[in-house]
One Martini backbone bead per residue (centre of mass of N, CA, C, O) as a GRO file, in nm:
protein
  284
    1MET     BB    1  -1.922   2.932   0.524
    2THR     BB    2  -1.604   2.772   0.448
    3VAL     BB    3  -1.454   2.523   0.219
    4ASP     BB    4  -1.138   2.388   0.133
    5VAL     BB    5  -1.112   2.141  -0.115
    6GLU     BB    6  -0.845   1.956   0.010
    7ASP     BB    7  -0.551   1.797   0.060
    8TYR     BB    8  -0.272   1.765   0.255
    9PHE     BB    9  -0.066   1.742  -0.010
   10GLN     BB   10  -0.175   2.038  -0.149
   11VAL     BB   11  -0.035   2.234  -0.001
   12SER     BB   12   0.179   2.491  -0.053
   13ALA     BB   13   0.394   2.423   0.174
   14PHE     BB   14   0.451   2.125   0.027
   15ALA     BB   15   0.574   2.173  -0.260
   16PRO     BB   16   0.890   2.121  -0.191
   17TYR     BB   17   0.813   1.798  -0.101
   18ILE     BB   18   0.564   1.759  -0.316
   19ALA     BB   19   0.504   1.648  -0.606
   20ARG     BB   20   0.259   1.661  -0.836
   21SER     BB   21   0.331   1.369  -0.953
   22GLU     BB   22   0.255   1.233  -0.653
   23TRP     BB   23  -0.048   1.257  -0.587
   24ALA     BB   24  -0.173   0.983  -0.700
   25ALA     BB   25   0.001   0.814  -0.467
   26MET     BB   26  -0.157   0.927  -0.247
   27ALA     BB   27  -0.333   0.924   0.046
   28CYS     BB   28  -0.661   0.976   0.055
   29ARG     BB   29  -0.893   1.181   0.291
   30VAL     BB   30  -1.131   1.368   0.196
   31GLU     BB   31  -1.393   1.207   0.210
   32ALA     BB   32  -1.414   1.153   0.516
   33ASN     BB   33  -1.396   1.453   0.599
   34ILE     BB   34  -1.648   1.551   0.450
   35ASP     BB   35  -1.847   1.371   0.595
   36ARG     BB   36  -1.801   1.504   0.873
   37ILE     BB   37  -1.881   1.789   0.790
   38LEU     BB   38  -2.167   1.732   0.690
   39ALA     BB   39  -2.268   1.621   0.960
   40LEU     BB   40  -2.216   1.877   1.124
   41PHE     BB   41  -2.396   2.066   0.958
   42GLU     BB   42  -2.656   1.907   1.000
   43THR     BB   43  -2.670   1.929   1.308
   44HIS     BB   44  -2.653   2.270   1.272
   45GLN     BB   45  -2.803   2.379   1.026
   46THR     BB   46  -2.571   2.424   0.795
   47LYS     BB   47  -2.470   2.634   0.536
   48ALA     BB   48  -2.228   2.615   0.263
   49THR     BB   49  -1.910   2.671   0.105
   50PHE     BB   50  -1.737   2.475  -0.155
   51PHE     BB   51  -1.406   2.497  -0.241
   52THR     BB   52  -1.324   2.304  -0.527
   53LEU     BB   53  -1.120   2.088  -0.660
   54GLY     BB   54  -1.088   1.943  -0.962
   55TRP     BB   55  -0.903   1.707  -0.886
   56ILE     BB   56  -1.103   1.595  -0.679
   57ALA     BB   57  -1.368   1.577  -0.842
   58GLU     BB   58  -1.262   1.377  -1.061
   59ARG     BB   59  -1.210   1.139  -0.836
   60TYR     BB   60  -1.480   1.247  -0.644
   61PRO     BB   61  -1.794   1.279  -0.741
   62GLN     BB   62  -1.956   1.202  -0.481
   63LEU     BB   63  -1.868   1.446  -0.318
   64VAL     BB   64  -2.010   1.659  -0.486
   65ARG     BB   65  -2.299   1.539  -0.456
   66ALA     BB   66  -2.310   1.563  -0.144
   67ILE     BB   67  -2.293   1.865  -0.124
   68VAL     BB   68  -2.547   1.930  -0.292
   69ALA     BB   69  -2.750   1.748  -0.132
   70GLY     BB   70  -2.702   1.938   0.136
   71GLY     BB   71  -2.738   2.251   0.023
   72HIS     BB   72  -2.476   2.345  -0.096
   73GLU     BB   73  -2.218   2.526  -0.222
   74LEU     BB   74  -2.055   2.513  -0.534
   75ALA     BB   75  -1.712   2.583  -0.578
   76SER     BB   76  -1.402   2.723  -0.682
   77HIS     BB   77  -1.029   2.618  -0.662
   78GLY     BB   78  -0.966   2.509  -0.906
   79TYR     BB   79  -0.773   2.247  -1.020
   80GLY     BB   80  -0.431   2.241  -0.916
   81HIS     BB   81  -0.332   2.436  -0.688
   82GLU     BB   82  -0.245   2.712  -0.823
   83ARG     BB   83  -0.094   2.991  -0.806
   84VAL     BB   84  -0.167   3.282  -0.957
   85SER     BB   85   0.127   3.408  -0.931
   86ASP     BB   86   0.238   3.151  -1.125
   87LEU     BB   87   0.058   3.259  -1.359
   88THR     BB   88  -0.077   3.309  -1.646
   89PRO     BB   89  -0.355   3.416  -1.790
   90GLU     BB   90  -0.387   3.160  -1.966
   91ALA     BB   91  -0.347   2.946  -1.742
   92PHE     BB   92  -0.573   3.046  -1.561
   93ALA     BB   93  -0.808   3.009  -1.757
   94THR     BB   94  -0.773   2.704  -1.783
   95ASP     BB   95  -0.807   2.626  -1.486
   96ILE     BB   96  -1.093   2.764  -1.424
   97GLY     BB   97  -1.246   2.644  -1.666
   98ARG     BB   98  -1.208   2.346  -1.602
   99ALA     BB   99  -1.334   2.348  -1.319
  100LYS     BB  100  -1.614   2.457  -1.388
  101LYS     BB  101  -1.705   2.240  -1.585
  102LEU     BB  102  -1.669   1.997  -1.400
  103LEU     BB  103  -1.859   2.088  -1.168
  104GLU     BB  104  -2.112   2.126  -1.345
  105ASP     BB  105  -2.131   1.838  -1.463
  106LEU     BB  106  -2.156   1.693  -1.179
  107SER     BB  107  -2.400   1.884  -1.050
  108GLY     BB  108  -2.598   2.068  -1.242
  109GLN     BB  109  -2.460   2.348  -1.161
  110ALA     BB  110  -2.380   2.656  -1.108
  111VAL     BB  111  -2.056   2.823  -1.104
  112VAL     BB  112  -1.971   3.147  -0.933
  113GLY     BB  113  -1.730   3.070  -0.744
  114TYR     BB  114  -1.397   3.183  -0.615
  115ARG     BB  115  -1.076   3.050  -0.487
  116ALA     BB  116  -0.761   3.113  -0.426
  117PRO     BB  117  -0.482   2.978  -0.373
  118SER     BB  118  -0.348   3.134  -0.108
  119PHE     BB  119  -0.455   3.413  -0.175
  120SER     BB  120  -0.316   3.484  -0.494
  121ILE     BB  121  -0.449   3.771  -0.501
  122GLY     BB  122  -0.294   4.081  -0.597
  123ALA     BB  123  -0.129   4.363  -0.691
  124GLY     BB  124   0.032   4.184  -0.929
  125ASN     BB  125  -0.273   4.027  -1.033
  126LEU     BB  126  -0.551   4.185  -1.126
  127TRP     BB  127  -0.615   4.034  -1.396
  128ALA     BB  128  -0.779   3.797  -1.270
  129PHE     BB  129  -1.058   3.934  -1.273
  130ASP     BB  130  -1.096   3.935  -1.578
  131VAL     BB  131  -1.086   3.625  -1.609
  132LEU     BB  132  -1.322   3.553  -1.429
  133LEU     BB  133  -1.533   3.702  -1.594
  134GLU     BB  134  -1.482   3.552  -1.866
  135GLN     BB  135  -1.553   3.260  -1.714
  136GLY     BB  136  -1.833   3.327  -1.531
  137TYR     BB  137  -1.789   3.471  -1.274
  138ARG     BB  138  -1.930   3.655  -0.978
  139TYR     BB  139  -1.719   3.560  -0.752
  140SER     BB  140  -1.468   3.633  -0.502
  141SER     BB  141  -1.225   3.475  -0.242
  142SER     BB  142  -0.883   3.595  -0.277
  143VAL     BB  143  -0.853   3.813  -0.046
  144TYR     BB  144  -0.611   3.909   0.209
  145PRO     BB  145  -0.611   4.190   0.437
  146ILE     BB  146  -0.293   4.115   0.499
  147GLN     BB  147   0.015   4.051   0.652
  148HIS     BB  148   0.220   3.812   0.473
  149ASP     BB  149   0.460   3.581   0.357
  150HIS     BB  150   0.245   3.449   0.118
  151TYR     BB  151   0.025   3.684   0.152
  152GLY     BB  152  -0.153   3.975   0.073
  153MET     BB  153  -0.369   4.296   0.100
  154PRO     BB  154  -0.386   4.536   0.338
  155ASN     BB  155  -0.524   4.784   0.149
  156SER     BB  156  -0.772   4.645   0.110
  157PRO     BB  157  -1.075   4.576   0.138
  158ARG     BB  158  -1.264   4.408   0.400
  159PHE     BB  159  -1.516   4.405   0.214
  160ALA     BB  160  -1.745   4.378  -0.003
  161TYR     BB  161  -1.657   4.434  -0.359
  162PRO     BB  162  -1.633   4.574  -0.664
  163VAL     BB  163  -1.393   4.493  -0.929
  164ARG     BB  164  -1.620   4.446  -1.142
  165PRO     BB  165  -1.856   4.437  -1.357
  166GLY     BB  166  -2.005   4.148  -1.214
  167LEU     BB  167  -1.772   4.149  -0.979
  168LEU     BB  168  -1.702   4.007  -0.663
  169GLU     BB  169  -1.529   4.077  -0.362
  170VAL     BB  170  -1.479   3.840  -0.076
  171PRO     BB  171  -1.326   3.870   0.192
  172VAL     BB  172  -1.173   3.769   0.439
  173THR     BB  173  -1.165   3.818   0.777
  174THR     BB  174  -1.115   4.127   0.955
  175LEU     BB  175  -0.972   4.325   1.223
  176ARG     BB  176  -0.962   4.660   1.326
  177LYS     BB  177  -0.651   4.707   1.503
  178PHE     BB  178  -0.387   4.894   1.578
  179ASN     BB  179  -0.355   4.982   1.272
  180ARG     BB  180  -0.466   4.689   1.185
  181ASN     BB  181  -0.511   4.369   1.044
  182LEU     BB  182  -0.685   4.100   1.183
  183PRO     BB  183  -0.711   3.776   1.186
  184SER     BB  184  -1.075   3.629   1.160
  185SER     BB  185  -1.120   3.340   0.951
  186GLY     BB  186  -0.908   3.111   1.012
  187GLY     BB  187  -0.716   2.857   0.991
  188GLY     BB  188  -0.425   2.876   1.161
  189TYR     BB  189  -0.536   3.087   1.364
  190PHE     BB  190  -0.765   2.910   1.479
  191ARG     BB  191  -0.568   2.691   1.592
  192LEU     BB  192  -0.379   2.876   1.766
  193LEU     BB  193  -0.601   3.012   1.896
  194PRO     BB  194  -0.814   3.059   2.115
  195TYR     BB  195  -1.146   3.040   2.086
  196ALA     BB  196  -1.220   3.305   2.237
  197VAL     BB  197  -1.069   3.487   2.039
  198SER     BB  198  -1.219   3.420   1.778
  199ARG     BB  199  -1.497   3.499   1.880
  200TRP     BB  200  -1.429   3.795   1.943
  201LEU     BB  201  -1.350   3.885   1.659
  202ILE     BB  202  -1.628   3.833   1.531
  203GLN     BB  203  -1.797   4.004   1.720
  204GLN     BB  204  -1.656   4.271   1.644
  205VAL     BB  205  -1.742   4.277   1.351
  206ASN     BB  206  -2.043   4.278   1.402
  207ALA     BB  207  -2.041   4.539   1.592
  208GLN     BB  208  -1.840   4.746   1.454
  209ASP     BB  209  -1.921   4.681   1.127
  210GLN     BB  210  -2.183   4.531   1.050
  211GLN     BB  211  -2.068   4.236   0.962
  212ALA     BB  212  -1.991   3.966   0.804
  213ALA     BB  213  -1.838   3.663   0.830
  214VAL     BB  214  -1.552   3.492   0.677
  215PHE     BB  215  -1.503   3.150   0.687
  216TYR     BB  216  -1.224   2.904   0.704
  217PHE     BB  217  -1.148   2.560   0.598
  218HIS     BB  218  -1.001   2.232   0.611
  219PRO     BB  219  -1.021   1.896   0.611
  220TRP     BB  220  -0.726   1.843   0.736
  221GLU     BB  221  -0.789   2.008   1.013
  222ILE     BB  222  -0.954   1.730   1.133
  223ASP     BB  223  -0.697   1.528   1.079
  224THR     BB  224  -0.519   1.318   1.295
  225GLU     BB  225  -0.437   1.069   1.066
  226GLN     BB  226  -0.254   1.198   0.893
  227PRO     BB  227   0.015   1.196   0.722
  228ARG     BB  228   0.344   1.251   0.779
  229ILE     BB  229   0.573   1.482   0.669
  230ALA     BB  230   0.886   1.448   0.572
  231GLY     BB  231   1.139   1.706   0.603
  232ILE     BB  232   1.017   1.946   0.720
  233ASP     BB  233   1.006   2.238   0.840
  234ALA     BB  234   0.928   2.382   1.139
  235LYS     BB  235   0.728   2.596   1.042
  236THR     BB  236   0.549   2.412   0.871
  237ARG     BB  237   0.481   2.207   1.089
  238PHE     BB  238   0.337   2.399   1.279
  239ARG     BB  239   0.122   2.521   1.088
  240HIS     BB  240  -0.015   2.245   1.009
  241TYR     BB  241  -0.042   2.084   1.315
  242VAL     BB  242  -0.167   2.280   1.495
  243ASN     BB  243  -0.443   2.175   1.677
  244ILE     BB  244  -0.603   1.950   1.523
  245PRO     BB  245  -0.756   1.800   1.764
  246ARG     BB  246  -0.943   2.081   1.813
  247THR     BB  247  -1.104   2.173   1.557
  248LEU     BB  248  -1.382   2.034   1.550
  249ASP     BB  249  -1.483   2.151   1.820
  250ARG     BB  250  -1.454   2.449   1.739
  251ILE     BB  251  -1.655   2.441   1.506
  252ALA     BB  252  -1.897   2.361   1.673
  253HIS     BB  253  -1.895   2.620   1.838
  254LEU     BB  254  -1.930   2.812   1.598
  255LEU     BB  255  -2.213   2.697   1.512
  256ARG     BB  256  -2.348   2.777   1.788
  257ASP     BB  257  -2.259   3.098   1.811
  258PHE     BB  258  -2.341   3.116   1.501
  259SER     BB  259  -2.454   3.233   1.197
  260TRP     BB  260  -2.482   3.058   0.879
  261GLY     BB  261  -2.384   3.063   0.521
  262ARG     BB  262  -2.392   3.111   0.198
  263MET     BB  263  -2.236   3.307  -0.021
  264ASP     BB  264  -2.453   3.352  -0.242
  265GLU     BB  265  -2.693   3.422  -0.036
  266ILE     BB  266  -2.546   3.671   0.099
  267PHE     BB  267  -2.390   3.835  -0.164
  268LEU     BB  268  -2.610   3.752  -0.381
  269ASP     BB  269  -2.827   3.861  -0.586
  270ALA     BB  270  -3.061   3.736  -0.804
  271ASN     BB  271  -3.015   4.012  -1.018
  272SER     BB  272  -2.717   4.053  -0.905
  273SER     BB  273  -2.378   4.146  -0.771
  274ALA     BB  274  -2.487   4.244  -0.512
  275PRO     BB  275  -2.483   4.293  -0.193
  276HIS     BB  276  -2.636   4.149   0.108
  277GLY     BB  277  -2.708   4.111   0.412
  278PRO     BB  278  -2.529   4.077   0.719
  279LYS     BB  279  -2.611   3.766   0.861
  280ALA     BB  280  -2.384   3.597   0.845
  281GLY     BB  281  -2.158   3.549   1.085
  282SER     BB  282  -2.343   3.586   1.345
  283PHE     BB  283  -2.438   3.654   1.654
  284GLU     BB  284  -2.662   3.486   1.893
   0.00000   0.00000   0.00000
């Protein structure tokens, strides 16, 4: 179970409408949303991985400490939510190095996991794995093996695999059906599809592939009172706001229906970077 810790105005789809220079003036809602998520996880005795933006951590250090105090894994989402595909290797190294140091200083714990904003590691920037390794990360969850208009590498492996010696890539989950990979791991698809369909997709991965599912969502996806962004196109509006009022209840169902755990504890062995036991994200 994973959470991408960013606020509503930082999503990549809003980049044409909200300048990065305006972020500091926006009404932040991430703290309250994280509090609700932590309470939900506590109720269902679930531990998760929180891929956290350095920009958020820097402004809300108590949020970082609350995540760690709850027994969850703190991982990196980079500093400024910049797509890896928009960065040079040098700029990427600066971004993920800055975020890692900041998160470790605030938490007092090693940060070994990273997720690229918008799953923006793909066939055109595989050098990013070398940079992650150089910066001290042990695993990435940055590849979405589907065909999508903003991201995706549909021909990549669907489950955890070593991309470099000492570095594991753990893709978010897809189900192989009809000669294609179907998205089965959260985000907008989880909000769009009926919950029964999402549950079936994960059950199929557990049964058909005998693998754990990697699920993700964002704090703003449970926030019905977030400010509405004016002037966005209809496609972006639909993708961002569809079924937000239903998301928190659906996640609660997900926590009841499956067993979940932290990424590091499921996929990283204590003495190596090899994956072990697909137990989390499995149907009970």
